[in-house]
C-alpha positions as protocol buffer text, in pm:
chain_id: "A"
residue {
  index: 1
  type: MET
  ca { x: 0 y: 0 z: 0 }
}
residue {
  index: 2
  type: ASN
  ca { x: 146 y: 335 z: -104 }
}
residue {
  index: 3
  type: ARG
  ca { x: -14 y: 608 z: 104 }
}
residue {
  index: 4
  type: SER
  ca { x: 253 y: 868 z: 174 }
}
residue {
  index: 5
  type: PRO
  ca { x: 232 y: 1192 z: 376 }
}
residue {
  index: 6
  type: CYS
  ca { x: 168 y: 1359 z: 39 }
}
residue {
  index: 7
  type: MET
  ca { x: -142 y: 1144 z: -1 }
}
residue {
  index: 8
  type: LEU
  ca { x: -245 y: 1241 z: 350 }
}
residue {
  index: 9
  type: GLY
  ca { x: -231 y: 1601 z: 239 }
}
residue {
  index: 10
  type: LEU
  ca { x: -467 y: 1524 z: -45 }
}
residue {
  index: 11
  type: PHE
  ca { x: -714 y: 1362 z: 193 }
}
residue {
  index: 12
  type: LEU
  ca { x: -680 y: 1650 z: 437 }
}
residue {
  index: 13
  type: GLY
  ca { x: -789 y: 1892 z: 168 }
}
residue {
  index: 14
  type: THR
  ca { x: -1130 y: 1732 z: 210 }
}
residue {
  index: 15
  type: LEU
  ca { x: -1132 y: 1677 z: 583 }
}
residue {
  index: 16
  type: LEU
  ca { x: -993 y: 1992 z: 738 }
}
residue {
  index: 17
  type: PHE
  ca { x: -1126 y: 2344 z: 762 }
}
residue {
  index: 18
  type: ALA
  ca { x: -927 y: 2486 z: 470 }
}
residue {
  index: 19
  type: ALA
  ca { x: -1036 y: 2705 z: 185 }
}
residue {
  index: 20
  type: GLY
  ca { x: -932 y: 2445 z: -71 }
}
residue {
  index: 21
  type: CYS
  ca { x: -622 y: 2305 z: -239 }
}
residue {
  index: 22
  type: HIS
  ca { x: -379 y: 2538 z: -413 }
}
residue {
  index: 23
  type: GLY
  ca { x: -167 y: 2305 z: -628 }
}
residue {
  index: 24
  type: THR
  ca { x: 21 y: 2457 z: -916 }
}
residue {
  index: 25
  type: GLY
  ca { x: -11 y: 2169 z: -1163 }
}
residue {
  index: 26
  type: ARG
  ca { x: -169 y: 2239 z: -1500 }
}
residue {
  index: 27
  type: ALA
  ca { x: -357 y: 1993 z: -1715 }
}
residue {
  index: 28
  type: SER
  ca { x: -182 y: 1873 z: -2029 }
}
residue {
  index: 29
  type: MET
  ca { x: -311 y: 1983 z: -2365 }
}
residue {
  index: 30
  type: GLU
  ca { x: -353 y: 1614 z: -2450 }
}
residue {
  index: 31
  type: PRO
  ca { x: -635 y: 1419 z: -2282 }
}
residue {
  index: 32
  type: PRO
  ca { x: -496 y: 1230 z: -1983 }
}
residue {
  index: 33
  type: ARG
  ca { x: -490 y: 853 z: -1971 }
}
residue {
  index: 34
  type: TYR
  ca { x: -655 y: 645 z: -1703 }
}
residue {
  index: 35
  type: THR
  ca { x: -646 y: 293 z: -1567 }
}
residue {
  index: 36
  type: ILE
  ca { x: -1006 y: 201 z: -1485 }
}
residue {
  index: 37
  type: LEU
  ca { x: -1093 y: -98 z: -1269 }
}
residue {
  index: 38
  type: SER
  ca { x: -1448 y: -231 z: -1240 }
}
residue {
  index: 39
  type: PRO
  ca { x: -1595 y: -337 z: -903 }
}
residue {
  index: 40
  type: ASP
  ca { x: -1455 y: -689 z: -954 }
}
residue {
  index: 41
  type: GLY
  ca { x: -1107 y: -556 z: -1036 }
}
residue {
  index: 42
  type: THR
  ca { x: -1128 y: -607 z: -1411 }
}
residue {
  index: 43
  type: ARG
  ca { x: -962 y: -341 z: -1624 }
}
residue {
  index: 44
  type: VAL
  ca { x: -1224 y: -172 z: -1844 }
}
residue {
  index: 45
  type: SER
  ca { x: -1242 y: 111 z: -2096 }
}
residue {
  index: 46
  type: GLN
  ca { x: -1360 y: 464 z: -2033 }
}
residue {
  index: 47
  type: ASP
  ca { x: -1664 y: 390 z: -2249 }
}
residue {
  index: 48
  type: VAL
  ca { x: -1769 y: 109 z: -2014 }
}
residue {
  index: 49
  type: LEU
  ca { x: -1737 y: 344 z: -1717 }
}
residue {
  index: 50
  type: MET
  ca { x: -1942 y: 612 z: -1891 }
}
residue {
  index: 51
  type: ASP
  ca { x: -2214 y: 363 z: -1986 }
}
residue {
  index: 52
  type: GLU
  ca { x: -2241 y: 237 z: -1628 }
}
residue {
  index: 53
  type: ALA
  ca { x: -2261 y: 592 z: -1498 }
}
residue {
  index: 54
  type: ALA
  ca { x: -2543 y: 672 z: -1741 }
}
residue {
  index: 55
  type: ARG
  ca { x: -2753 y: 391 z: -1591 }
}
residue {
  index: 56
  type: ALA
  ca { x: -2729 y: 514 z: -1231 }
}
residue {
  index: 57
  type: ASP
  ca { x: -2962 y: 757 z: -1056 }
}
residue {
  index: 58
  type: VAL
  ca { x: -2668 y: 903 z: -863 }
}
residue {
  index: 59
  type: VAL
  ca { x: -2300 y: 905 z: -959 }
}
residue {
  index: 60
  type: LEU
  ca { x: -2070 y: 992 z: -669 }
}
residue {
  index: 61
  type: VAL
  ca { x: -1729 y: 1105 z: -793 }
}
residue {
  index: 62
  type: GLY
  ca { x: -1457 y: 1105 z: -528 }
}
residue {
  index: 63
  type: GLU
  ca { x: -1143 y: 1299 z: -617 }
}
residue {
  index: 64
  type: THR
  ca { x: -823 y: 1434 z: -471 }
}
residue {
  index: 65
  type: HIS
  ca { x: -875 y: 1804 z: -514 }
}
residue {
  index: 66
  type: ASP
  ca { x: -547 y: 1899 z: -684 }
}
residue {
  index: 67
  type: ASN
  ca { x: -546 y: 1626 z: -951 }
}
residue {
  index: 68
  type: PRO
  ca { x: -592 y: 1791 z: -1294 }
}
residue {
  index: 69
  type: SER
  ca { x: -657 y: 1454 z: -1459 }
}
residue {
  index: 70
  type: ALA
  ca { x: -948 y: 1394 z: -1223 }
}
residue {
  index: 71
  type: HIS
  ca { x: -1099 y: 1729 z: -1315 }
}
residue {
  index: 72
  type: HIS
  ca { x: -1059 y: 1647 z: -1684 }
}
residue {
  index: 73
  type: LEU
  ca { x: -1244 y: 1318 z: -1631 }
}
residue {
  index: 74
  type: GLU
  ca { x: -1523 y: 1490 z: -1439 }
}
residue {
  index: 75
  type: TYR
  ca { x: -1579 y: 1730 z: -1727 }
}
residue {
  index: 76
  type: ALA
  ca { x: -1578 y: 1442 z: -1977 }
}
residue {
  index: 77
  type: LEU
  ca { x: -1817 y: 1241 z: -1761 }
}
residue {
  index: 78
  type: LEU
  ca { x: -2067 y: 1525 z: -1731 }
}
residue {
  index: 79
  type: LYS
  ca { x: -2046 y: 1587 z: -2105 }
}
residue {
  index: 80
  type: ARG
  ca { x: -2112 y: 1220 z: -2182 }
}
residue {
  index: 81
  type: LEU
  ca { x: -2397 y: 1196 z: -1932 }
}
residue {
  index: 82
  type: LEU
  ca { x: -2564 y: 1502 z: -2082 }
}
residue {
  index: 83
  type: GLU
  ca { x: -2528 y: 1355 z: -2430 }
}
residue {
  index: 84
  type: LYS
  ca { x: -2665 y: 1015 z: -2330 }
}
residue {
  index: 85
  type: ARG
  ca { x: -2957 y: 1161 z: -2139 }
}
residue {
  index: 86
  type: ALA
  ca { x: -3039 y: 1388 z: -2430 }
}
residue {
  index: 87
  type: GLU
  ca { x: -3071 y: 1080 z: -2651 }
}
residue {
  index: 88
  type: GLU
  ca { x: -3321 y: 922 z: -2413 }
}
residue {
  index: 89
  type: LYS
  ca { x: -3536 y: 1210 z: -2291 }
}
residue {
  index: 90
  type: SER
  ca { x: -3571 y: 1586 z: -2289 }
}
residue {
  index: 91
  type: PRO
  ca { x: -3240 y: 1752 z: -2198 }
}
residue {
  index: 92
  type: PRO
  ca { x: -3067 y: 1834 z: -1972 }
}
residue {
  index: 93
  type: GLY
  ca { x: -3142 y: 1511 z: -1783 }
}
residue {
  index: 94
  type: VAL
  ca { x: -2848 y: 1556 z: -1543 }
}
residue {
  index: 95
  type: THR
  ca { x: -2809 y: 1761 z: -1227 }
}
residue {
  index: 96
  type: LEU
  ca { x: -2455 y: 1858 z: -1124 }
}
residue {
  index: 97
  type: SER
  ca { x: -2387 y: 1868 z: -750 }
}
residue {
  index: 98
  type: PHE
  ca { x: -2077 y: 2017 z: -584 }
}
residue {
  index: 99
  type: GLU
  ca { x: -1908 y: 1975 z: -249 }
}
residue {
  index: 100
  type: MET
  ca { x: -1727 y: 2298 z: -338 }
}
residue {
  index: 101
  type: LEU
  ca { x: -2044 y: 2510 z: -304 }
}
residue {
  index: 102
  type: ALA
  ca { x: -2229 y: 2544 z: 28 }
}
residue {
  index: 103
  type: ARG
  ca { x: -2608 y: 2537 z: 44 }
}
residue {
  index: 104
  type: ASP
  ca { x: -2634 y: 2902 z: 144 }
}
residue {
  index: 105
  type: LEU
  ca { x: -2489 y: 2981 z: -201 }
}
residue {
  index: 106
  type: GLN
  ca { x: -2771 y: 2818 z: -399 }
}
residue {
  index: 107
  type: GLY
  ca { x: -2936 y: 3152 z: -471 }
}
residue {
  index: 108
  type: VAL
  ca { x: -2626 y: 3317 z: -614 }
}
residue {
  index: 109
  type: THR
  ca { x: -2547 y: 2997 z: -807 }
}
residue {
  index: 110
  type: ASP
  ca { x: -2892 y: 3003 z: -967 }
}
residue {
  index: 111
  type: GLU
  ca { x: -2850 y: 3372 z: -1052 }
}
residue {
  index: 112
  type: TYR
  ca { x: -2527 y: 3292 z: -1235 }
}
residue {
  index: 113
  type: LEU
  ca { x: -2673 y: 2992 z: -1416 }
}
residue {
  index: 114
  type: SER
  ca { x: -2967 y: 3199 z: -1540 }
}
residue {
  index: 115
  type: GLY
  ca { x: -2742 y: 3480 z: -1662 }
}
residue {
  index: 116
  type: LEU
  ca { x: -2870 y: 3737 z: -1414 }
}
residue {
  index: 117
  type: ILE
  ca { x: -2524 y: 3802 z: -1272 }
}
residue {
  index: 118
  type: THR
  ca { x: -2179 y: 3790 z: -1428 }
}
residue {
  index: 119
  type: GLU
  ca { x: -1915 y: 3530 z: -1355 }
}
residue {
  index: 120
  type: MET
  ca { x: -1709 y: 3799 z: -1184 }
}
residue {
  index: 121
  type: HIS
  ca { x: -1989 y: 3869 z: -937 }
}
residue {
  index: 122
  type: PHE
  ca { x: -2061 y: 3498 z: -895 }
}
residue {
  index: 123
  type: MET
  ca { x: -1701 y: 3437 z: -794 }
}
residue {
  index: 124
  type: ALA
  ca { x: -1698 y: 3738 z: -565 }
}
residue {
  index: 125
  type: ALA
  ca { x: -2007 y: 3608 z: -383 }
}
residue {
  index: 126
  type: SER
  ca { x: -1957 y: 3231 z: -385 }
}
residue {
  index: 127
  type: ARG
  ca { x: -1641 y: 3187 z: -174 }
}
residue {
  index: 128
  type: PRO
  ca { x: -1469 y: 2984 z: -450 }
}
residue {
  index: 129
  type: TRP
  ca { x: -1196 y: 2740 z: -362 }
}
residue {
  index: 130
  type: GLY
  ca { x: -843 y: 2849 z: -447 }
}
residue {
  index: 131
  type: ASN
  ca { x: -827 y: 2608 z: -742 }
}
residue {
  index: 132
  type: TYR
  ca { x: -1181 y: 2676 z: -870 }
}
residue {
  index: 133
  type: VAL
  ca { x: -1080 y: 2832 z: -1203 }
}
residue {
  index: 134
  type: ARG
  ca { x: -853 y: 2552 z: -1320 }
}
residue {
  index: 135
  type: ALA
  ca { x: -1036 y: 2264 z: -1148 }
}
residue {
  index: 136
  type: TYR
  ca { x: -1413 y: 2318 z: -1154 }
}
residue {
  index: 137
  type: ARG
  ca { x: -1496 y: 2622 z: -1365 }
}
residue {
  index: 138
  type: GLN
  ca { x: -1519 y: 2440 z: -1698 }
}
residue {
  index: 139
  type: THR
  ca { x: -1745 y: 2169 z: -1553 }
}
residue {
  index: 140
  type: LEU
  ca { x: -1981 y: 2418 z: -1390 }
}
residue {
  index: 141
  type: ASN
  ca { x: -1989 y: 2628 z: -1707 }
}
residue {
  index: 142
  type: LEU
  ca { x: -2069 y: 2318 z: -1914 }
}
residue {
  index: 143
  type: ALA
  ca { x: -2375 y: 2265 z: -1695 }
}
residue {
  index: 144
  type: LYS
  ca { x: -2463 y: 2633 z: -1739 }
}
residue {
  index: 145
  type: GLU
  ca { x: -2425 y: 2610 z: -2117 }
}
residue {
  index: 146
  type: LYS
  ca { x: -2651 y: 2303 z: -2136 }
}
residue {
  index: 147
  type: GLY
  ca { x: -2912 y: 2437 z: -1894 }
}
residue {
  index: 148
  type: ALA
  ca { x: -2843 y: 2169 z: -1634 }
}
residue {
  index: 149
  type: PRO
  ca { x: -2921 y: 2247 z: -1269 }
}
residue {
  index: 150
  type: VAL
  ca { x: -2625 y: 2289 z: -1034 }
}
residue {
  index: 151
  type: ILE
  ca { x: -2666 y: 2207 z: -666 }
}
residue {
  index: 152
  type: ALA
  ca { x: -2470 y: 2387 z: -397 }
}
residue {
  index: 153
  type: ALA
  ca { x: -2458 y: 2076 z: -181 }
}
residue {
  index: 154
  type: ASN
  ca { x: -2233 y: 2123 z: 117 }
}
residue {
  index: 155
  type: ALA
  ca { x: -2285 y: 2246 z: 471 }
}
residue {
  index: 156
  type: PRO
  ca { x: -2148 y: 2597 z: 528 }
}
residue {
  index: 157
  type: ARG
  ca { x: -1803 y: 2567 z: 681 }
}
residue {
  index: 158
  type: ARG
  ca { x: -1898 y: 2788 z: 976 }
}
residue {
  index: 159
  type: TYR
  ca { x: -2155 y: 2533 z: 1093 }
}
residue {
  index: 160
  type: VAL
  ca { x: -1915 y: 2242 z: 1056 }
}
residue {
  index: 161
  type: ASN
  ca { x: -1673 y: 2443 z: 1267 }
}
residue {
  index: 162
  type: LEU
  ca { x: -1952 y: 2509 z: 1518 }
}
residue {
  index: 163
  type: VAL
  ca { x: -2001 y: 2135 z: 1564 }
}
residue {
  index: 164
  type: ALA
  ca { x: -1627 y: 2082 z: 1603 }
}
residue {
  index: 165
  type: ARG
  ca { x: -1610 y: 2349 z: 1873 }
}
residue {
  index: 166
  type: LYS
  ca { x: -1937 y: 2308 z: 2064 }
}
residue {
  index: 167
  type: GLY
  ca { x: -2091 y: 1979 z: 1959 }
}
residue {
  index: 168
  type: LYS
  ca { x: -2376 y: 1905 z: 1720 }
}
residue {
  index: 169
  type: GLU
  ca { x: -2635 y: 2009 z: 1982 }
}
residue {
  index: 170
  type: ALA
  ca { x: -2529 y: 2369 z: 1914 }
}
residue {
  index: 171
  type: LEU
  ca { x: -2693 y: 2346 z: 1570 }
}
residue {
  index: 172
  type: GLU
  ca { x: -3034 y: 2359 z: 1740 }
}
residue {
  index: 173
  type: GLN
  ca { x: -2963 y: 2725 z: 1822 }
}
residue {
  index: 174
  type: LEU
  ca { x: -2948 y: 2822 z: 1455 }
}
residue {
  index: 175
  type: SER
  ca { x: -3227 y: 3023 z: 1295 }
}
residue {
  index: 176
  type: PRO
  ca { x: -3493 y: 2840 z: 1090 }
}
residue {
  index: 177
  type: GLU
  ca { x: -3332 y: 2974 z: 772 }
}
residue {
  index: 178
  type: ALA
  ca { x: -2984 y: 2860 z: 874 }
}
residue {
  index: 179
  type: LYS
  ca { x: -3116 y: 2512 z: 947 }
}
residue {
  index: 180
  type: THR
  ca { x: -3223 y: 2480 z: 583 }
}
residue {
  index: 181
  type: TRP
  ca { x: -2855 y: 2500 z: 489 }
}
residue {
  index: 182
  type: ILE
  ca { x: -2768 y: 2173 z: 664 }
}
residue {
  index: 183
  type: ALA
  ca { x: -2912 y: 1822 z: 681 }
}
residue {
  index: 184
  type: PRO
  ca { x: -3233 y: 1787 z: 884 }
}
residue {
  index: 185
  type: LEU
  ca { x: -3166 y: 1765 z: 1256 }
}
residue {
  index: 186
  type: PRO
  ca { x: -3082 y: 1535 z: 1415 }
}
residue {
  index: 187
  type: TYR
  ca { x: -2860 y: 1383 z: 1148 }
}
residue {
  index: 188
  type: GLU
  ca { x: -2715 y: 1033 z: 1176 }
}
residue {
  index: 189
  type: GLU
  ca { x: -2381 y: 985 z: 1344 }
}
residue {
  index: 190
  type: ALA
  ca { x: -2085 y: 844 z: 1157 }
}
residue {
  index: 191
  type: SER
  ca { x: -2111 y: 467 z: 1121 }
}
residue {
  index: 192
  type: PRO
  ca { x: -1874 y: 237 z: 1311 }
}
residue {
  index: 193
  type: ALA
  ca { x: -1695 y: 154 z: 984 }
}
residue {
  index: 194
  type: TYR
  ca { x: -1653 y: 523 z: 903 }
}
residue {
  index: 195
  type: ARG
  ca { x: -1524 y: 594 z: 1254 }
}
residue {
  index: 196
  type: THR
  ca { x: -1269 y: 317 z: 1207 }
}
residue {
  index: 197
  type: LYS
  ca { x: -1161 y: 474 z: 879 }
}
residue {
  index: 198
  type: LEU
  ca { x: -1130 y: 818 z: 1041 }
}
residue {
  index: 199
  type: ALA
  ca { x: -930 y: 672 z: 1330 }
}
residue {
  index: 200
  type: ALA
  ca { x: -689 y: 510 z: 1085 }
}
residue {
  index: 201
  type: LEU
  ca { x: -643 y: 844 z: 910 }
}
residue {
  index: 202
  type: GLU
  ca { x: -579 y: 1016 z: 1243 }
}
residue {
  index: 203
  type: ARG
  ca { x: -302 y: 766 z: 1314 }
}
residue {
  index: 204
  type: GLN
  ca { x: -148 y: 836 z: 974 }
}
residue {
  index: 205
  type: ILE
  ca { x: -164 y: 1210 z: 1038 }
}
residue {
  index: 206
  type: LEU
  ca { x: -1 y: 1167 z: 1377 }
}
residue {
  index: 207
  type: HIS
  ca { x: 269 y: 940 z: 1236 }
}
residue {
  index: 208
  type: ALA
  ca { x: 343 y: 1183 z: 955 }
}
residue {
  index: 209
  type: SER
  ca { x: 362 y: 1479 z: 1194 }
}
residue {
  index: 210
  type: GLN
  ca { x: 597 y: 1292 z: 1428 }
}
residue {
  index: 211
  type: LYS
  ca { x: 818 y: 1191 z: 1137 }
}
residue {
  index: 212
  type: ASP
  ca { x: 836 y: 1549 z: 1011 }
}
residue {
  index: 213
  type: ASN
  ca { x: 877 y: 1695 z: 1359 }
}
residue {
  index: 214
  type: PRO
  ca { x: 1037 y: 1443 z: 1597 }
}
residue {
  index: 215
  type: HIS
  ca { x: 1072 y: 1700 z: 1877 }
}
residue {
  index: 216
  type: GLY
  ca { x: 695 y: 1724 z: 1909 }
}
residue {
  index: 217
  type: THR
  ca { x: 654 y: 2099 z: 1866 }
}
residue {
  index: 218
  type: LYS
  ca { x: 356 y: 2200 z: 1655 }
}
residue {
  index: 219
  type: ALA
  ca { x: 420 y: 2434 z: 1366 }
}
residue {
  index: 220
  type: PRO
  ca { x: 184 y: 2732 z: 1333 }
}
residue {
  index: 221
  type: GLY
  ca { x: -104 y: 2656 z: 1098 }
}
residue {
  index: 222
  type: SER
  ca { x: -45 y: 2280 z: 1097 }
}
residue {
  index: 223
  type: PRO
  ca { x: -357 y: 2060 z: 1080 }
}
residue {
  index: 224
  type: PRO
  ca { x: -510 y: 1902 z: 1390 }
}
residue {
  index: 225
  type: SER
  ca { x: -422 y: 1540 z: 1459 }
}
residue {
  index: 226
  type: THR
  ca { x: -780 y: 1454 z: 1552 }
}
residue {
  index: 227
  type: ILE
  ca { x: -1091 y: 1466 z: 1337 }
}
residue {
  index: 228
  type: ASN
  ca { x: -1430 y: 1547 z: 1487 }
}
residue {
  index: 229
  type: THR
  ca { x: -1659 y: 1269 z: 1367 }
}
residue {
  index: 230
  type: ASP
  ca { x: -1979 y: 1468 z: 1421 }
}
residue {
  index: 231
  type: ALA
  ca { x: -1842 y: 1755 z: 1214 }
}
residue {
  index: 232
  type: GLN
  ca { x: -1737 y: 1516 z: 940 }
}
residue {
  index: 233
  type: ALA
  ca { x: -2081 y: 1351 z: 950 }
}
residue {
  index: 234
  type: LEU
  ca { x: -2248 y: 1692 z: 907 }
}
residue {
  index: 235
  type: TRP
  ca { x: -2062 y: 1740 z: 580 }
}
residue {
  index: 236
  type: ASP
  ca { x: -2156 y: 1393 z: 456 }
}
residue {
  index: 237
  type: ALA
  ca { x: -2519 y: 1406 z: 570 }
}
residue {
  index: 238
  type: THR
  ca { x: -2573 y: 1752 z: 422 }
}
residue {
  index: 239
  type: MET
  ca { x: -2434 y: 1654 z: 84 }
}
residue {
  index: 240
  type: ALA
  ca { x: -2646 y: 1338 z: 85 }
}
residue {
  index: 241
  type: TRP
  ca { x: -2955 y: 1540 z: 176 }
}
residue {
  index: 242
  type: SER
  ca { x: -2882 y: 1785 z: -107 }
}
residue {
  index: 243
  type: ILE
  ca { x: -2856 y: 1497 z: -354 }
}
residue {
  index: 244
  type: ALA
  ca { x: -3182 y: 1346 z: -228 }
}
residue {
  index: 245
  type: GLU
  ca { x: -3355 y: 1683 z: -263 }
}
residue {
  index: 246
  type: ALA
  ca { x: -3223 y: 1716 z: -618 }
}
residue {
  index: 247
  type: LEU
  ca { x: -3371 y: 1376 z: -707 }
}
residue {
  index: 248
  type: THR
  ca { x: -3707 y: 1502 z: -581 }
}
residue {
  index: 249
  type: HIS
  ca { x: -3691 y: 1847 z: -740 }
}
residue {
  index: 250
  type: TYR
  ca { x: -3567 y: 1714 z: -1076 }
}
residue {
  index: 251
  type: PRO
  ca { x: -3725 y: 1366 z: -1093 }
}
residue {
  index: 252
  type: ASP
  ca { x: -3629 y: 1311 z: -1458 }
}
residue {
  index: 253
  type: ASN
  ca { x: -3263 y: 1386 z: -1391 }
}
residue {
  index: 254
  type: SER
  ca { x: -2978 y: 1176 z: -1263 }
}
residue {
  index: 255
  type: VAL
  ca { x: -2734 y: 1346 z: -1024 }
}
residue {
  index: 256
  type: MET
  ca { x: -2357 y: 1366 z: -1066 }
}
residue {
  index: 257
  type: HIS
  ca { x: -2196 y: 1474 z: -739 }
}
residue {
  index: 258
  type: ILE
  ca { x: -1830 y: 1576 z: -707 }
}
residue {
  index: 259
  type: SER
  ca { x: -1661 y: 1559 z: -368 }
}
residue {
  index: 260
  type: GLY
  ca { x: -1339 y: 1464 z: -198 }
}
residue {
  index: 261
  type: ILE
  ca { x: -1245 y: 1099 z: -209 }
}
residue {
  index: 262
  type: PHE
  ca { x: -1291 y: 1045 z: 164 }
}
residue {
  index: 263
  type: HIS
  ca { x: -1660 y: 1138 z: 148 }
}
residue {
  index: 264
  type: CYS
  ca { x: -1758 y: 834 z: -59 }
}
residue {
  index: 265
  type: GLU
  ca { x: -1474 y: 584 z: -100 }
}
residue {
  index: 266
  type: GLY
  ca { x: -1564 y: 233 z: 7 }
}
residue {
  index: 267
  type: GLY
  ca { x: -1932 y: 319 z: 32 }
}
residue {
  index: 268
  type: LEU
  ca { x: -1872 y: 521 z: 349 }
}
residue {
  index: 269
  type: GLY
  ca { x: -1988 y: 874 z: 425 }
}
residue {
  index: 270
  type: ILE
  ca { x: -2226 y: 1022 z: 170 }
}
residue {
  index: 271
  type: PRO
  ca { x: -2350 y: 683 z: 38 }
}
residue {
  index: 272
  type: GLU
  ca { x: -2453 y: 573 z: 387 }
}
residue {
  index: 273
  type: HIS
  ca { x: -2663 y: 884 z: 446 }
}
residue {
  index: 274
  type: LEU
  ca { x: -2800 y: 880 z: 93 }
}
residue {
  index: 275
  type: ALA
  ca { x: -2924 y: 523 z: 140 }
}
residue {
  index: 276
  type: ARG
  ca { x: -3147 y: 659 z: 419 }
}
residue {
  index: 277
  type: TYR
  ca { x: -3260 y: 976 z: 242 }
}
residue {
  index: 278
  type: ALA
  ca { x: -3320 y: 816 z: -100 }
}
residue {
  index: 279
  type: PRO
  ca { x: -3347 y: 439 z: -44 }
}
residue {
  index: 280
  type: SER
  ca { x: -3472 y: 360 z: -393 }
}
residue {
  index: 281
  type: ALA
  ca { x: -3197 y: 546 z: -580 }
}
residue {
  index: 282
  type: THR
  ca { x: -2935 y: 343 z: -765 }
}
residue {
  index: 283
  type: ILE
  ca { x: -2584 y: 466 z: -683 }
}
residue {
  index: 284
  type: LEU
  ca { x: -2250 y: 430 z: -859 }
}
residue {
  index: 285
  type: ILE
  ca { x: -1923 y: 542 z: -699 }
}
residue {
  index: 286
  type: ILE
  ca { x: -1624 y: 649 z: -907 }
}
residue {
  index: 287
  type: THR
  ca { x: -1310 y: 685 z: -697 }
}
residue {
  index: 288
  type: ILE
  ca { x: -1030 y: 876 z: -875 }
}
residue {
  index: 289
  type: ARG
  ca { x: -679 y: 846 z: -736 }
}
residue {
  index: 290
  type: PRO
  ca { x: -346 y: 992 z: -848 }
}
residue {
  index: 291
  type: PRO
  ca { x: -65 y: 775 z: -988 }
}
residue {
  index: 292
  type: GLY
  ca { x: 87 y: 520 z: -753 }
}
residue {
  index: 293
  type: HIS
  ca { x: -222 y: 471 z: -537 }
}
residue {
  index: 294
  type: ASP
  ca { x: -369 y: 157 z: -684 }
}
residue {
  index: 295
  type: ASP
  ca { x: -427 y: -34 z: -361 }
}
residue {
  index: 296
  type: PRO
  ca { x: -773 y: -196 z: -347 }
}
residue {
  index: 297
  type: ILE
  ca { x: -1071 y: 3 z: -228 }
}
residue {
  index: 298
  type: PRO
  ca { x: -1132 y: -78 z: 140 }
}
residue {
  index: 299
  type: ALA
  ca { x: -1398 y: -343 z: 187 }
}
residue {
  index: 300
  type: PHE
  ca { x: -1722 y: -228 z: 345 }
}
residue {
  index: 301
  type: SER
  ca { x: -1975 y: -485 z: 465 }
}
residue {
  index: 302
  type: SER
  ca { x: -2326 y: -362 z: 391 }
}
residue {
  index: 303
  type: ASP
  ca { x: -2672 y: -497 z: 332 }
}
residue {
  index: 304
  type: ARG
  ca { x: -2675 y: -274 z: 27 }
}
residue {
  index: 305
  type: PRO
  ca { x: -2337 y: -295 z: -147 }
}
residue {
  index: 306
  type: ILE
  ca { x: -2271 y: -12 z: -390 }
}
residue {
  index: 307
  type: PRO
  ca { x: -2072 y: -72 z: -710 }
}
residue {
  index: 308
  type: GLU
  ca { x: -1750 y: 128 z: -714 }
}
residue {
  index: 309
  type: TYR
  ca { x: -1510 y: 189 z: -1001 }
}
residue {
  index: 310
  type: LEU
  ca { x: -1149 y: 278 z: -928 }
}
residue {
  index: 311
  type: VAL
  ca { x: -977 y: 518 z: -1166 }
}
residue {
  index: 312
  type: ILE
  ca { x: -600 y: 567 z: -1146 }
}
residue {
  index: 313
  type: THR
  ca { x: -482 y: 874 z: -1332 }
}
residue {
  index: 314
  type: GLU
  ca { x: -155 y: 870 z: -1524 }
}
């Protein structure tokens, strides 16, 4: 298994209270190549992956946020889904959902999609991640061009931080409007399997920090070595709730949701909450990893196993 401190940093881009990743890599002019493994480990083509995605009600795409090849694949996947849905029914037929936009930004997102406000004002108002322009802009604008809905799916960071500081009971003190920006209260706690996964990541973080700093002093701005499971669950539950709402509001559309790898890999996180909020929805997970991280997807025992494709970028 090849999961270095660098890989930990990629996971932490999802888990910690940061504004987003700020990698400097740029996508090649040529389309990137991928190794794609089906749920049974068989190597398959990109066409097979696209066809499977087109048959699902919900496609959960888990990425490492500074991987340009992953962003290229997400754009290609949305484009193919829109094309396939257009062949079968009235377009657009696909709803795009983003971890990178919080639910309190749905109004300004809709204003941008409808052409009421400019992209400059959208970016000024939407708290974009540091890598938004090179990572997500083209995918969001493809949805805009095709008239596809875009869901601002995540919990506002300030409320995730509130849970981390004061516990999830503090959410009850929010205004009725603010409560619409998170999953319905009370939301489900992290599952035992997810807690185990988080604990393993905490140990990796601690090991990496001790290796980098054997004297034990904590550098200013360094990430915490513990992860608040209730705060993490608020992210996952809120994104799952947003997806479930999108299925209701746009019943003829499938949903393609983009989030960090940790939120859906192995069927943990978002998929667990989504199974409660939308039990009849068919789900496909696409886990996209950078080169060198081809270890098997962690096994997750469930009464409702979810097919998961593993994509290794090159």
